C-alpha positions, 0 to 999 in steps of 0.5 A, spaced: 520 333 083 523 335 089 517 336 093 515 329 091 521 326 094 518 322 100 525 320 103 528 327 104 526 331 110 522 337 109 528 341 111 532 338 105 526 339 100 525 346 102 533 348 102 533 345 095 527 348 092 530 355 095 536 354 091 532 352 085 529 358 085 535 362 086 538 359 080 532 360 076 532 368 078 539 368 076 538 365 070 533 369 068 536 376 070 538 381 065 544 383 069 551 381 065 554 375 069 561 375 070 562 367 069 570 368 071 569 372 077 563 367 079 567 361 078 573 364 082 569 366 088 566 359 088 573 356 088 575 361 094 569 359 098 570 352 097 577 352 099 576 356 105 570 352 107 574 345 106 581 346 106 583 339 108 579 336 101 582 342 097 589 340 100 588 333 098 585 334 091 591 339 090 596 333 092 592 328 088 593 333 082 600 334 083 602 327 083 598 325 077 601 331 073 608 328 076 606 322 073 605 325 066 597 323 067 
């Protein structure tokens, strides 16, 4: 499917295929996976890479919570 996408640059196709291979390798791995640890690590990485976006989302969630939503 990715390889047939004519409107994607070749570099993007290659990266997507690489990520799919990594995902499949992880899913087929016999090692136990710590979902909580992976989630925490992913969130921390996202916060470090995108501090403005995470700050905005935090303010939005706080505002909604204060409104009772």
